[in-house]
C-alpha positions in Angstrom: -45.4 -21.0 20.8 -45.6 -22.7 24.2 -44.9 -20.9 27.5 -42.0 -23.2 28.4 -40.2 -22.1 25.2 -40.6 -18.4 26.0 -39.2 -18.9 29.3 -36.2 -20.9 28.0 -35.6 -18.0 25.4 -35.7 -15.3 28.1 -33.3 -17.2 30.3 -31.0 -17.6 27.2 -30.9 -13.8 26.7 -30.1 -13.2 30.3 -26.9 -15.5 30.4 -23.6 -13.8 30.6 -20.0 -14.7 29.9 -16.7 -13.5 31.6 -14.8 -11.5 28.8 -11.6 -9.8 28.4 -11.1 -7.0 25.7 -7.6 -6.9 24.2 -6.0 -5.0 21.3 -4.5 -6.9 18.4 -1.1 -6.4 19.9 -2.2 -8.2 23.2 -2.7 -5.2 25.5 -5.6 -5.7 27.9 -8.1 -2.8 28.2 -8.6 -1.2 31.6 -11.6 -2.4 33.3 -10.3 -6.1 33.8 -12.8 -8.9 33.3 -16.4 -7.9 32.1 -19.5 -9.9 32.6 -21.0 -9.5 29.1 -24.5 -10.8 28.2 -24.6 -13.4 25.4 -26.9 -11.2 23.3 -24.6 -8.3 23.3 -24.4 -7.1 19.7 -21.3 -5.7 17.9 -22.7 -2.1 18.0 -23.0 -2.5 22.0 -19.4 -3.9 21.9 -18.3 -0.7 20.1 -19.8 1.6 22.5 -18.1 -0.4 25.7 -14.8 -0.6 24.0 -14.7 3.1 23.0 -15.8 4.0 26.5 -13.0 2.1 28.0 -10.6 3.5 25.5 -11.7 7.0 26.4 -12.5 8.0 22.9 -14.4 11.2 22.6 -14.8 10.6 18.9 -15.7 6.9 18.7 -13.7 4.8 16.2 -15.2 2.0 14.2 -13.9 -1.4 15.5 -14.0 -5.0 14.6 -14.1 -7.8 17.1 -12.7 -11.3 16.9 -12.8 -14.4 18.9 -10.3 -17.1 18.0 -9.7 -15.2 14.8 -13.4 -15.4 13.9 -15.0 -11.9 13.4 -18.0 -11.3 15.6 -20.8 -10.2 13.3 -24.0 -11.0 15.2 -24.2 -11.5 18.9 -21.5 -12.9 21.3 -23.6 -16.0 21.8 -23.9 -16.7 18.1 -20.1 -16.5 17.7 -19.4 -18.7 20.6 -21.8 -21.5 19.7 -23.8 -24.1 21.5 -20.8 -26.1 22.9 -19.2 -23.3 24.7 -19.1 -23.7 28.7 -19.9 -20.4 30.4 -19.0 -21.6 33.9 -15.3 -22.4 32.9 -14.1 -20.1 30.4 -13.0 -16.6 30.1 -13.3 -15.3 26.6 -10.6 -13.1 25.0 -12.3 -10.6 22.5 -9.7 -9.0 20.3 -10.6 -5.5 19.0 -9.2 -3.9 15.9 -9.7 -0.2 14.8 -11.1 0.1 11.4 -10.8 2.8 8.7 -13.3 5.7 9.5 -14.2 6.0 5.8 -15.5 3.0 3.7 -14.4 2.4 0.2 -17.2 0.8 -2.1 -16.3 -2.1 -4.3 -16.0 -1.0 -8.0 -18.6 -2.9 -10.0 -18.5 -1.6 -13.6 -16.1 -0.3 -16.3 -16.8 3.4 -16.7 -14.0 4.1 -19.3 -12.3 2.2 -21.8 -9.5 4.4 -23.1 -7.6 3.6 -26.2 -4.4 5.2 -27.3 -1.4 3.1 -26.5 -0.1 1.2 -29.6 1.4 -1.7 -27.4 0.8 -3.4 -24.2 0.1 -1.3 -21.1 2.6 -2.5 -18.6 2.1 -0.1 -15.6 -0.7 2.2 -14.3 -0.3 4.5 -11.3 -2.6 7.0 -9.6 -0.9 10.2 -8.3 -0.7 10.3 -4.4 -3.9 12.6 -4.2 -5.7 10.3 -6.6 -6.4 13.1 -9.0 -4.0 12.0 -11.8 -3.5 8.8 -13.7 -0.4 7.8 -15.7 0.5 4.8 -17.6 3.6 3.3 -19.3 3.6 1.0 -22.4 5.7 -1.0 -24.8 5.0 1.6 -27.4 7.8 3.8 -25.6 5.4 6.4 -24.4 4.0 7.6 -21.1 0.5 8.9 -21.0 -1.4 11.1 -18.5 -5.2 10.9 -18.5 -7.9 12.9 -17.4 -9.8 10.6 -14.9 -13.1 12.9 -15.0 -13.6 13.1 -18.8 -11.7 9.7 -19.3 -9.7 11.2 -22.1 -5.9 11.3 -23.0 -4.2 14.5 -21.3 -0.8 14.1 -22.7 1.4 11.6 -24.6 5.1 11.9 -23.4 7.7 10.8 -25.9 11.4 10.5 -25.2 12.1 6.9 -24.4 13.6 4.7 -27.2 12.4 1.4 -25.8 9.5 -0.2 -23.8 8.6 1.8 -20.8 8.9 -0.8 -18.0 8.0 1.1 -14.7 6.6 4.5 -13.7 6.7 6.1 -10.2 4.9 9.2 -8.8 7.0 11.5 -6.5 5.3 11.6 -3.0 4.5 15.2 -3.6 2.4 14.4 -6.6 4.0 17.1 -8.9 6.1 14.8 -11.0 6.4 11.3 -12.4 9.4 9.3 -13.4 9.5 6.6 -16.0 12.3 4.0 -16.9 12.7 1.9 -20.0 14.4 -1.1 -21.3 17.4 1.1 -22.5 18.0 2.0 -18.9 17.3 5.6 -19.2 15.0 7.5 -16.7 12.9 10.5 -17.5 11.0 13.0 -15.2 7.6 14.5 -16.4 5.3 17.3 -15.4 1.8 15.9 -15.2 0.2 19.4 -15.7 2.0 20.0 -19.0 3.2 16.6 -20.2 6.7 18.0 -20.8 10.0 16.5 -19.7 11.6 17.9 -16.5 15.5 18.2 -16.8 17.7 16.0 -18.8 17.3 12.2 -19.4 19.0 10.3 -16.6 21.5 7.8 -18.0 24.0 5.3 -16.3 22.3 2.0 -16.1 23.9 -0.5 -18.8 20.8 -2.6 -18.9 17.0 -2.1 -18.3 15.5 -0.5 -15.1 13.3 -2.9 -13.2 12.1 -0.8 -10.3 11.9 2.8 -9.0 11.5 4.2 -5.5 11.4 7.8 -4.2 13.0 9.1 -0.9 9.9 9.4 1.5 8.2 12.8 1.8 8.9 13.1 5.5 12.6 12.9 4.9 13.0 15.3 2.2 9.9 17.6 1.2 11.7 18.5 -1.9 11.2 15.0 -3.4 14.6 15.4 -4.9 16.1 11.9 -4.6 15.1 8.4 -6.0 16.7 5.0 -6.2 16.4 2.8 -9.3 17.2 -1.0 -9.7 18.4 -2.5 -12.9 19.2 -5.8 -14.7 22.8 -4.6 -14.8 23.0 -5.8 -11.0 23.4 -2.2 -9.6 21.3 0.3 -7.8 21.6 4.1 -8.4 20.6 7.0 -6.2 19.7 10.0 -8.4 19.5 13.7 -7.8 16.5 14.5 -9.9 17.3 18.3 -9.8 20.8 17.7 -11.4 19.6 14.7 -13.4 22.7 12.7 -12.3 23.7 9.8 -10.2 24.8 10.6 -6.7 25.8 7.1 -5.7 25.9 3.5 -7.1 25.0 0.7 -4.7 27.0 -2.2 -6.1 27.0 -5.8 -4.4 24.3 -7.8 -6.0 25.8 -10.4 -8.4 22.6 -10.8 -10.7 19.8 -8.6 -11.9 18.1 -6.4 -9.1 14.3 -7.0 -9.5 12.7 -4.7 -7.0 13.7 -1.7 -4.6 12.0 0.1 -1.7 13.1 3.3 0.0 12.0 2.9 3.6 11.1 5.6 6.1 14.1 5.5 8.3 16.7 6.1 5.6 17.2 2.5 4.6 16.9 1.1 1.1 15.9 -2.5 0.5 16.7 -4.3 -2.7 15.7 -7.9 -4.0 17.7 -9.7 -6.5 17.9 -12.8 -8.8 21.0 -13.7 -6.8 18.5 -14.9 -4.0 19.4 -12.2 -1.5 17.8 -9.1 -0.2 20.2 -6.2 0.7 19.8 -3.5 3.2 21.7 -0.2 2.3 21.9 3.0 4.3 20.9 5.8 1.9 23.0 8.5 3.2 26.3 6.9 2.6 25.5 3.7 0.5 26.9 1.4 3.3 25.6 -2.1 3.1 24.1 -2.7 6.5 23.1 -6.4 6.1 22.2 -9.2 3.7 18.9 -11.1 4.3 19.1 -14.6 3.0 16.8 -17.5 2.9 15.1 -17.8 -0.6 16.2 -20.6 -2.8 15.4 -18.7 -6.0 15.0 -15.3 -7.5 13.4 -12.7 -5.3 10.7 -11.0 -7.4 8.9 -8.7 -5.3 9.1 -6.7 -2.0 6.7 -4.8 0.1 6.7 -2.8 3.2 4.0 -2.3 5.9 4.5 1.5 5.4 4.1 1.5 1.6 0.7 3.2 1.9 1.5 5.9 4.2 4.7 6.6 2.3 2.8 6.7 -1.0 0.2 9.2 0.2 2.6 11.0 2.6 1.3 14.6 3.1 -2.3 14.0 1.8 -5.1 13.4 4.2 -7.5 11.9 1.6 -10.3 11.9 4.2 -10.5 15.5 5.1 -8.8 16.6 1.8 -6.3 18.4 4.0 -2.5 18.2 3.7 0.3 19.2 5.9 4.1 18.7 6.0 3.9 17.2 9.6 1.2 14.8 8.5 3.6 12.6 6.5 5.8 12.0 9.6 2.9 11.6 12.0 1.3 9.0 9.7 4.6 7.3 9.2 5.5 7.0 13.0 1.9 5.7 13.8 2.6 2.5 11.9 5.5 1.4 14.2 8.3 -0.8 13.3 9.1 -1.2 9.6 8.3 -4.8 8.2 9.4 -6.1 5.0 7.9 -9.0 3.0 9.5 -10.7 0.1 8.1 -13.0 -2.6 10.0 -15.5 -4.8 10.3 -17.9 -7.6 10.9 -20.6 -4.9 7.1 -20.2 -4.2 7.6 -18.8 -0.7 7.4 -15.5 1.1 9.6 -14.3 4.0 8.6 -11.7 6.6 11.6 -9.5 7.9 12.2 -7.0 10.6 14.9 -5.6 8.3 16.0 -2.5 10.5 17.7 -4.7 12.9 17.3 -8.4 12.2 19.1 -10.7 9.5 16.9 -13.6 10.6 13.3 -13.7 9.1 10.5 -13.5 11.3 8.4 -16.2 9.3 8.7 -18.3 6.2 5.3 -18.5 4.4 4.6 -21.4 2.4 1.7 -22.8 0.3 1.9 -21.2 -3.1 2.4 -23.9 -5.9 4.1 -21.8 -8.3 6.2 -18.4 -8.4 4.9 -15.3 -6.6 4.7 -12.3 -8.6 3.3 -9.6 -6.4 2.9 -9.0 -2.7 1.3 -6.1 -0.9 0.7 -5.1 2.8 -2.9 -3.8 3.5 -2.8 0.1 4.1 -3.6 -0.6 7.8 -0.6 -2.9 7.7 -2.4 -5.9 9.2 -2.7 -8.3 6.2 -0.3 -9.4 3.5 -1.7 -10.4 0.2 0.4 -12.5 -2.2 -0.5 -13.2 -5.9 1.0 -16.1 -7.8 1.1 -17.9 -11.1 -0.7 -20.7 -9.3 -3.9 -18.8 -10.1 -4.5 -18.0 -6.4 -4.1 -15.0 -3.9 -3.2 -15.9 -0.4 -3.8 -13.7 2.8 -1.4 -13.8 5.7 -1.3 -12.2 9.1 1.3 -9.2 8.9 2.3 -9.6 12.5 3.5 -13.2 12.4 3.1 -14.5 8.8 0.3 -16.9 9.8 -1.7 -18.2 6.7 -5.3 -16.9 6.7 -6.9 -18.2 3.6 -6.8 -18.6 -0.2 -8.8 -16.4 -2.6 -9.7 -18.6 -5.7 -11.5 -17.7 -8.8 -9.0 -16.7 -11.4 -8.2 -19.4 -14.0 -4.9 -18.2 -15.1 -1.8 -16.5 -13.3 -2.5 -13.6 -11.0 0.0 -10.8 -12.1 -1.1 -7.8 -9.9 -2.9 -6.9 -6.9 -4.0 -3.6 -5.2 -5.6 -2.7 -1.9 -8.4 -0.1 -1.4 -7.5 2.6 1.1 -9.8 1.3 3.9 -8.1 -2.2 3.8 -11.4 -3.9 3.3 -11.2 -4.9 -0.4 -8.6 -6.2 -2.7 -8.4 -6.1 -6.6 -6.4 -8.6 -8.6 -5.5 -8.5 -12.5 -4.9 -11.8 -14.2 -3.7 -13.5 -17.3 -7.4 -14.8 -17.8 -8.2 -11.1 -18.9 -10.3 -10.3 -15.8 -10.1 -8.3 -12.6 -11.7 -9.5 -9.5 -12.5 -7.7 -6.2 -12.3 -9.6 -3.1 -14.0 -8.7 0.3 -11.8 -9.0 3.5 -15.0 -9.5 5.5 -16.2 -12.7 3.7 -12.8 -13.6 2.3 -14.6 -14.2 -0.9 -15.1 -12.8 -4.3 -17.1 -9.6 -4.2 -17.1 -8.5 -7.8 -16.2 -10.2 -11.1 -14.9 -7.7 -13.6 -14.5 -8.9 -17.3 -13.9 -6.5 -20.0 -10.2 -6.7 -21.1 -9.6 -8.6 -24.5 -6.4 -10.1 -23.2 -4.0 -10.6 -20.1 -4.2 -7.7 -17.4 -0.7 -6.7 -16.5 -1.3 -3.9 -14.1 -3.8 -2.6 -11.6 -4.0 0.3 -9.1 -6.7 1.5 -6.7 -6.7 5.2 -6.4 -5.5 6.4 -2.9 -8.9 8.1 -2.3 -10.8 4.9 -3.0 -12.9 6.1 -5.7 -11.7 4.1 -8.7 -9.5 1.3 -10.1 -7.4 1.4 -13.3 -6.2 -1.5 -15.1 -4.0 -2.0 -18.2 -2.7 -5.0 -20.2 -1.9 -6.7 -23.4 -5.0 -5.4 -25.3 -3.3 -2.0 -25.2 -6.4 -0.6 -23.6 -6.6 1.3 -20.3 -9.9 0.7 -18.3 -11.3 2.7 -15.4 -13.7 0.9 -12.9 -16.0 2.6 -10.5 -19.0 1.8 -8.2 
């Protein structure tokens, strides 16, 4: 190598660029403009940023320039055409989860037992229990360590369409095509209380009152094809209030952290109700066809409530603290009209964003646990990613060859798993925005997937009547 080249390289290394460090909400870090060398690495940026933030325990951070993540040096990210003399570079930092979930790579259990399709699978809030609901009218609890059936719960007379764990993790409810709702004890497999009846048609969705609002986990809301919602007192096994107003089937419901209930319907509207007295607060309109799915940016913290799955601790105050740390509640809706809408439903009737690009109906939508990204799954075989703050399109994840039915995030928001009509699961990396793992194994369509809240395993179920567990 000649001497001139070495001199040029050393000059290159010493060049600097004026930079500003900002949070992803736009707040500038104290310290003003920084003169950073072009060869500064992500590790060095972590140290600088944590020092300016005054963090005694450094938090992992990701850095972005013009929405592109900095992975090497600053110079590599800016490229050759960048003019150092004229520009001030805004570097956006984002705190990352302290723990890291590893992608599931193999099927560790193929558990038979259901006699019909597995329609729903769900891990308990602490990740220790797993339940499934099936067309064979049963609910089953599974031992995730030995990968064997724990209990088969009988009591429903028709297909079990949905299941939902109470935020305390000590009970599960299931609802069937007859409209009846039953509570189960996961430790014994026995029914708790009486069967809850009242809906005239099948139940499509269930949501519990958040733990930080009621530590007893006593109340839940159900949505039905009969156009009504019902709030239930699970201790008395009876309806306390009927929320009537939708003119067609109610397809999905969410009980928010500030005492509001959100319901989506085939009447094309989303209704916002006050849980304490059943008053209709506002109607959110914009969709041109059925509303199929709703998600809240607080879904993950409401799901795991009092459980700190990193330190394995739990406390009653933790649920409220974690909820309040998320900030304003945001809602996203997905529809048969191929679009999504982003809402600030606590106070706004008007949507914040209309998200277009899907070519067929949207079947599932989920906010990442950190509330930053929205993922939507569609019958057009794709998953699309959107910025949760403003609904801006990020990218499409393509690889499935049939409709995508269900998606679930890893607890650290770095990975996403999808289940499809093409009989496969796929794991997607948020870092590369590409396929990380292809997981064949099911013999037919995959209807349901869930990633355990502790990040250790994925469960899937579908038309082949088999429940599969996937781990690293």
